[in-house]
N, CA, C and O atoms as CSV, one atom per row, in Angstrom:
chain,resi,resn,atom,element,x,y,z
A,1,VAL,N,N,118.910,132.705,89.101
A,1,VAL,CA,C,118.236,133.986,89.347
A,1,VAL,C,C,117.321,133.816,90.554
A,1,VAL,O,O,116.571,132.844,90.651
A,2,CYS,N,N,117.395,134.755,91.450
A,2,CYS,CA,C,116.559,134.635,92.649
A,2,CYS,C,C,115.111,134.996,92.326
A,2,CYS,O,O,114.834,135.709,91.362
A,3,LEU,N,N,114.214,134.499,93.134
A,3,LEU,CA,C,112.790,134.649,92.900
A,3,LEU,C,C,112.334,136.096,92.748
A,3,LEU,O,O,111.550,136.365,91.837
A,4,PRO,N,N,112.772,137.052,93.581
A,4,PRO,CA,C,112.297,138.424,93.396
A,4,PRO,C,C,112.635,138.990,92.008
A,4,PRO,O,O,111.833,139.728,91.436
A,5,LEU,N,N,113.798,138.656,91.468
A,5,LEU,CA,C,114.151,139.148,90.135
A,5,LEU,C,C,113.252,138.532,89.067
A,5,LEU,O,O,112.837,139.212,88.129
A,6,GLN,N,N,112.955,137.246,89.213
A,6,GLN,CA,C,112.048,136.596,88.259
A,6,GLN,C,C,110.669,137.248,88.321
A,6,GLN,O,O,110.027,137.461,87.293
A,7,PHE,N,N,110.226,137.558,89.523
A,7,PHE,CA,C,108.916,138.164,89.693
A,7,PHE,C,C,108.885,139.563,89.075
A,7,PHE,O,O,107.915,139.934,88.414
A,8,LEU,N,N,109.947,140.335,89.293
A,8,LEU,CA,C,110.011,141.674,88.697
A,8,LEU,C,C,110.036,141.592,87.174
A,8,LEU,O,O,109.419,142.413,86.495
A,9,SER,N,N,110.740,140.613,86.645
A,9,SER,CA,C,110.788,140.403,85.201
A,9,SER,C,C,109.393,140.068,84.669
A,9,SER,O,O,108.971,140.581,83.633
A,10,TYR,N,N,108.687,139.202,85.392
A,10,TYR,CA,C,107.318,138.828,85.026
A,10,TYR,C,C,106.403,140.048,85.030
A,10,TYR,O,O,105.631,140.256,84.094
A,11,LEU,N,N,106.491,140.846,86.083
A,11,LEU,CA,C,105.653,142.045,86.175
A,11,LEU,C,C,105.948,143.023,85.046
A,11,LEU,O,O,105.033,143.624,84.482
A,12,GLY,N,N,107.216,143.179,84.719
A,12,GLY,CA,C,107.599,144.069,83.628
A,12,GLY,C,C,107.042,143.593,82.300
A,12,GLY,O,O,106.544,144.388,81.504
A,13,ALA,N,N,107.129,142.282,82.063
A,13,ALA,CA,C,106.599,141.704,80.828
A,13,ALA,C,C,105.088,141.904,80.753
A,13,ALA,O,O,104.560,142.295,79.712
A,14,CYS,N,N,104.403,141.639,81.845
A,14,CYS,CA,C,102.944,141.824,81.882
A,14,CYS,C,C,102.580,143.283,81.623
A,14,CYS,O,O,101.644,143.574,80.878
A,15,ASP,N,N,103.312,144.181,82.232
A,15,ASP,CA,C,103.054,145.606,82.062
A,15,ASP,C,C,103.213,146.017,80.599
A,15,ASP,O,O,102.382,146.754,80.068
A,16,ARG,N,N,104.271,145.547,79.949
A,16,ARG,CA,C,104.487,145.886,78.534
A,16,ARG,C,C,103.356,145.346,77.666
A,16,ARG,O,O,102.912,146.021,76.737
A,17,LEU,N,N,102.886,144.132,77.960
A,17,LEU,CA,C,101.790,143.545,77.178
A,17,LEU,C,C,100.473,144.283,77.434
A,17,LEU,O,O,99.688,144.497,76.510
A,18,LEU,N,N,100.237,144.665,78.676
A,18,LEU,CA,C,99.021,145.424,79.000
A,18,LEU,C,C,99.012,146.766,78.281
A,18,LEU,O,O,97.964,147.228,77.829
A,19,LYS,N,N,100.177,147.388,78.175
A,19,LYS,CA,C,100.274,148.679,77.488
A,19,LYS,C,C,100.006,148.556,75.991
A,19,LYS,O,O,99.716,149.547,75.322
A,20,GLN,N,N,100.106,147.328,75.468
A,20,GLN,CA,C,99.781,147.094,74.056
A,20,GLN,C,C,98.275,146.915,73.860
A,20,GLN,O,O,97.804,146.749,72.735
A,21,GLY,N,N,97.523,146.951,74.969
A,21,GLY,CA,C,96.075,146.917,74.875
A,21,GLY,C,C,95.427,145.567,75.141
A,21,GLY,O,O,94.217,145.416,74.976
A,22,TYR,N,N,96.223,144.583,75.553
A,22,TYR,CA,C,95.644,143.272,75.855
A,22,TYR,C,C,95.023,143.281,77.245
A,22,TYR,O,O,95.438,144.041,78.121
A,23,GLU,N,N,94.015,142.419,77.437
A,23,GLU,CA,C,93.325,142.337,78.732
A,23,GLU,C,C,94.201,141.628,79.752
A,23,GLU,O,O,94.970,140.730,79.411
A,24,GLU,N,N,94.076,142.043,81.003
A,24,GLU,CA,C,94.917,141.502,82.074
A,24,GLU,C,C,94.805,139.987,82.196
A,24,GLU,O,O,95.820,139.300,82.312
A,25,GLY,N,N,93.587,139.462,82.170
A,25,GLY,CA,C,93.394,138.021,82.292
A,25,GLY,C,C,94.057,137.252,81.166
A,25,GLY,O,O,94.652,136.197,81.385
A,26,GLN,N,N,93.951,137.791,79.957
A,26,GLN,CA,C,94.568,137.143,78.799
A,26,GLN,C,C,96.088,137.180,78.894
A,26,GLN,O,O,96.757,136.208,78.545
A,27,VAL,N,N,96.635,138.295,79.364
A,27,VAL,CA,C,98.085,138.434,79.511
A,27,VAL,C,C,98.602,137.403,80.513
A,27,VAL,O,O,99.578,136.705,80.241
A,28,GLU,N,N,97.950,137.309,81.664
A,28,GLU,CA,C,98.382,136.358,82.691
A,28,GLU,C,C,98.293,134.927,82.180
A,28,GLU,O,O,99.198,134.125,82.408
A,29,GLU,N,N,97.201,134.606,81.490
A,29,GLU,CA,C,97.023,133.258,80.955
A,29,GLU,C,C,98.104,132.938,79.917
A,29,GLU,O,O,98.687,131.855,79.942
A,30,ALA,N,N,98.367,133.868,79.018
A,30,ALA,CA,C,99.374,133.653,77.975
A,30,ALA,C,C,100.765,133.490,78.586
A,30,ALA,O,O,101.541,132.642,78.144
A,31,MET,N,N,101.082,134.291,79.590
A,31,MET,CA,C,102.393,134.189,80.235
A,31,MET,C,C,102.554,132.816,80.894
A,31,MET,O,O,103.631,132.222,80.834
A,32,GLU,N,N,101.498,132.318,81.516
A,32,GLU,CA,C,101.567,131.002,82.145
A,32,GLU,C,C,101.696,129.895,81.102
A,32,GLU,O,O,102.475,128.958,81.278
A,33,MET,N,N,100.929,130.003,80.012
A,33,MET,CA,C,100.948,128.960,78.982
A,33,MET,C,C,102.323,128.814,78.344
A,33,MET,O,O,102.714,127.719,77.939
A,34,PHE,N,N,103.050,129.915,78.258
A,34,PHE,CA,C,104.353,129.897,77.588
A,34,PHE,C,C,105.511,130.052,78.567
A,34,PHE,O,O,106.537,130.650,78.244
A,35,GLN,N,N,105.332,129.504,79.774
A,35,GLN,CA,C,106.379,129.513,80.800
A,35,GLN,C,C,107.036,130.892,80.941
A,35,GLN,O,O,108.257,131.010,81.049
A,36,TYR,N,N,106.202,131.915,80.936
A,36,TYR,CA,C,106.629,133.291,81.194
A,36,TYR,C,C,107.551,133.855,80.123
A,36,TYR,O,O,108.358,134.744,80.398
A,37,SER,N,N,107.433,133.338,78.892
A,37,SER,CA,C,108.175,133.892,77.757
A,37,SER,C,C,107.366,135.056,77.189
A,37,SER,O,O,106.309,134.855,76.590
A,38,GLU,N,N,107.864,136.251,77.378
A,38,GLU,CA,C,107.151,137.436,76.902
A,38,GLU,C,C,106.980,137.395,75.382
A,38,GLU,O,O,105.926,137.762,74.862
A,39,LYS,N,N,108.007,136.952,74.682
A,39,LYS,CA,C,107.962,136.912,73.216
A,39,LYS,C,C,106.850,135.975,72.725
A,39,LYS,O,O,106.054,136.346,71.863
A,40,GLN,N,N,106.805,134.772,73.277
A,40,GLN,CA,C,105.774,133.812,72.858
A,40,GLN,C,C,104.384,134.264,73.282
A,40,GLN,O,O,103.421,134.100,72.533
A,41,ALA,N,N,104.276,134.827,74.470
A,41,ALA,CA,C,102.981,135.324,74.944
A,41,ALA,C,C,102.484,136.455,74.043
A,41,ALA,O,O,101.299,136.518,73.717
A,42,ALA,N,N,103.396,137.348,73.640
A,42,ALA,CA,C,103.024,138.463,72.769
A,42,ALA,C,C,102.550,137.955,71.407
A,42,ALA,O,O,101.566,138.458,70.864
A,43,GLU,N,N,103.250,136.957,70.853
A,43,GLU,CA,C,102.832,136.359,69.572
A,43,GLU,C,C,101.437,135.763,69.698
A,43,GLU,O,O,100.573,135.972,68.847
A,44,PHE,N,N,101.239,135.013,70.782
A,44,PHE,CA,C,99.954,134.362,71.020
A,44,PHE,C,C,98.834,135.396,71.115
A,44,PHE,O,O,97.788,135.239,70.485
A,45,LEU,N,N,99.050,136.447,71.900
A,45,LEU,CA,C,98.019,137.471,72.094
A,45,LEU,C,C,97.718,138.203,70.788
A,45,LEU,O,O,96.564,138.519,70.499
A,46,HIS,N,N,98.746,138.465,70.014
A,46,HIS,CA,C,98.569,139.136,68.729
A,46,HIS,C,C,97.713,138.274,67.791
A,46,HIS,O,O,96.763,138.766,67.181
A,47,LEU,N,N,98.058,136.992,67.684
A,47,LEU,CA,C,97.304,136.090,66.808
A,47,LEU,C,C,95.887,135.865,67.329
A,47,LEU,O,O,94.938,135.778,66.550
A,48,LEU,N,N,95.752,135.773,68.640
A,48,LEU,CA,C,94.427,135.604,69.244
A,48,LEU,C,C,93.525,136.772,68.847
A,48,LEU,O,O,92.373,136.569,68.462
A,49,ALA,N,N,94.047,137.983,68.942
A,49,ALA,CA,C,93.267,139.170,68.582
A,49,ALA,C,C,92.941,139.167,67.085
A,49,ALA,O,O,91.820,139.485,66.690
A,50,GLN,N,N,93.921,138.808,66.260
A,50,GLN,CA,C,93.721,138.773,64.806
A,50,GLN,C,C,92.617,137.796,64.424
A,50,GLN,O,O,91.700,138.140,63.678
A,51,PHE,N,N,92.714,136.576,64.941
A,51,PHE,CA,C,91.730,135.550,64.594
A,51,PHE,C,C,90.369,135.865,65.206
A,51,PHE,O,O,89.334,135.533,64.628
A,52,ASN,N,N,90.367,136.493,66.353
A,52,ASN,CA,C,89.122,136.915,66.989
A,52,ASN,C,C,88.414,137.930,66.091
A,52,ASN,O,O,87.198,137.870,65.909
A,53,ASP,N,N,89.186,138.860,65.535
A,53,ASP,CA,C,88.628,139.864,64.626
A,53,ASP,C,C,88.064,139.233,63.360
A,53,ASP,O,O,87.161,139.790,62.736
A,54,MET,N,N,88.593,138.071,62.980
A,54,MET,CA,C,88.100,137.357,61.796
A,54,MET,C,C,86.815,136.593,62.098
A,54,MET,O,O,86.185,136.050,61.191
A,55,GLY,N,N,86.423,136.551,63.384
A,55,GLY,CA,C,85.161,135.918,63.753
A,55,GLY,C,C,85.268,134.513,64.314
A,55,GLY,O,O,84.249,133.863,64.546
A,56,PHE,N,N,86.482,134.033,64.536
A,56,PHE,CA,C,86.638,132.702,65.120
A,56,PHE,C,C,86.381,132.765,66.623
A,56,PHE,O,O,86.527,133.814,67.250
A,57,GLN,N,N,85.991,131.614,67.193
A,57,GLN,CA,C,85.698,131.526,68.620
A,57,GLN,C,C,87.000,131.491,69.432
A,57,GLN,O,O,87.949,130.794,69.072
A,58,GLN,N,N,87.026,132.247,70.522
A,58,GLN,CA,C,88.249,132.390,71.311
A,58,GLN,C,C,88.788,131.059,71.838
A,58,GLN,O,O,89.997,130.828,71.804
A,59,ASN,N,N,87.901,130.178,72.328
A,59,ASN,CA,C,88.390,128.902,72.866
A,59,ASN,C,C,89.003,128.038,71.763
A,59,ASN,O,O,89.983,127.333,72.006
A,60,GLU,N,N,88.433,128.085,70.547
A,60,GLU,CA,C,89.003,127.338,69.424
A,60,GLU,C,C,90.352,127.927,69.018
A,60,GLU,O,O,91.289,127.189,68.715
A,61,ILE,N,N,90.449,129.243,69.012
A,61,ILE,CA,C,91.695,129.915,68.641
A,61,ILE,C,C,92.814,129.495,69.590
A,61,ILE,O,O,93.905,129.131,69.152
A,62,LYS,N,N,92.539,129.547,70.882
A,62,LYS,CA,C,93.554,129.182,71.886
A,62,LYS,C,C,94.045,127.759,71.661
A,62,LYS,O,O,95.248,127.499,71.656
A,63,GLU,N,N,93.103,126.845,71.475
A,63,GLU,CA,C,93.444,125.436,71.285
A,63,GLU,C,C,94.337,125.259,70.056
A,63,GLU,O,O,95.366,124.586,70.124
A,64,VAL,N,N,93.944,125.858,68.945
A,64,VAL,CA,C,94.683,125.711,67.690
A,64,VAL,C,C,96.063,126.361,67.787
A,64,VAL,O,O,97.046,125.795,67.309
A,65,LEU,N,N,96.145,127.535,68.396
A,65,LEU,CA,C,97.445,128.202,68.522
A,65,LEU,C,C,98.414,127.370,69.357
A,65,LEU,O,O,99.602,127.299,69.044
A,66,LEU,N,N,97.911,126.745,70.412
A,66,LEU,CA,C,98.773,125.885,71.227
A,66,LEU,C,C,99.236,124.667,70.429
A,66,LEU,O,O,100.408,124.294,70.478
A,67,LEU,N,N,98.310,124.054,69.697
A,67,LEU,CA,C,98.651,122.881,68.889
A,67,LEU,C,C,99.658,123.226,67.787
A,67,LEU,O,O,100.540,122.428,67.470
A,68,CYS,N,N,99.522,124.396,67.222
A,68,CYS,CA,C,100.363,124.806,66.084
A,68,CYS,C,C,101.583,125.611,66.509
A,68,CYS,O,O,102.345,126.064,65.655
A,69,GLY,N,N,101.782,125.796,67.793
A,69,GLY,CA,C,102.941,126.529,68.266
A,69,GLY,C,C,103.005,127.960,67.766
A,69,GLY,O,O,104.077,128.448,67.409
A,70,ASN,N,N,101.867,128.632,67.739
A,70,ASN,CA,C,101.781,130.035,67.305
A,70,ASN,C,C,102.135,130.242,65.830
A,70,ASN,O,O,102.464,131.357,65.427
A,71,GLN,N,N,102.072,129.197,65.036
A,71,GLN,CA,C,102.349,129.361,63.600
A,71,GLN,C,C,101.075,129.816,62.905
A,71,GLN,O,O,100.114,129.059,62.775
A,72,ARG,N,N,101.088,131.073,62.459
A,72,ARG,CA,C,99.894,131.723,61.936
A,72,ARG,C,C,99.225,130.934,60.815
A,72,ARG,O,O,98.027,130.662,60.889
A,73,GLU,N,N,99.965,130.569,59.792
A,73,GLU,CA,C,99.363,129.907,58.625
A,73,GLU,C,C,98.751,128.562,58.987
A,73,GLU,O,O,97.630,128.253,58.581
A,74,ARG,N,N,99.492,127.761,59.754
A,74,ARG,CA,C,98.967,126.448,60.174
A,74,ARG,C,C,97.716,126.622,61.021
A,74,ARG,O,O,96.734,125.899,60.849
A,75,ALA,N,N,97.755,127.587,61.940
A,75,ALA,CA,C,96.606,127.826,62.820
A,75,ALA,C,C,95.394,128.262,62.007
A,75,ALA,O,O,94.279,127.805,62.257
A,76,LEU,N,N,95.607,129.138,61.042
A,76,LEU,CA,C,94.498,129.604,60.214
A,76,LEU,C,C,93.879,128.453,59.428
A,76,LEU,O,O,92.656,128.357,59.326
A,77,GLU,N,N,94.719,127.580,58.873
A,77,GLU,CA,C,94.196,126.407,58.160
A,77,GLU,C,C,93.338,125.557,59.082
A,77,GLU,O,O,92.245,125.131,58.708
A,78,GLU,N,N,93.835,125.311,60.287
A,78,GLU,CA,C,93.094,124.487,61.254
A,78,GLU,C,C,91.741,125.133,61.602
A,78,GLU,O,O,90.717,124.451,61.663
A,79,LEU,N,N,91.752,126.434,61.825
A,79,LEU,CA,C,90.512,127.131,62.179
A,79,LEU,C,C,89.495,127.076,61.042
A,79,LEU,O,O,88.306,126.869,61.280
A,80,VAL,N,N,89.960,127.259,59.814
A,80,VAL,CA,C,89.070,127.248,58.662
A,80,VAL,C,C,88.466,125.851,58.468
A,80,VAL,O,O,87.317,125.722,58.047
A,81,MET,N,N,89.248,124.804,58.778
A,81,MET,CA,C,88.757,123.434,58.591
A,81,MET,C,C,87.761,123.016,59.673
A,81,MET,O,O,87.025,122.048,59.480
A,82,LYS,N,N,87.720,123.716,60.797
A,82,LYS,CA,C,86.795,123.328,61.888
A,82,LYS,C,C,85.360,123.620,61.521
A,82,LYS,O,O,84.454,123.359,62.313
């Protein structure tokens, strides 16, 4: 796939995530962390928002989600044990 198509795909993915209400900086960071996988970035952003609403610290959430591969139950256990 040529670079312009990859870039358009990236922009489209970012746009869809932004329309779901996520912040631009978080969307870009999530896309980079997951090698531009929209599906994984969306899972990460969803869980980040969920755990943030539960009162966990954002930097801890990010670390745990990366370690646990976006597995909600494992990540929640890790956060509760911290």
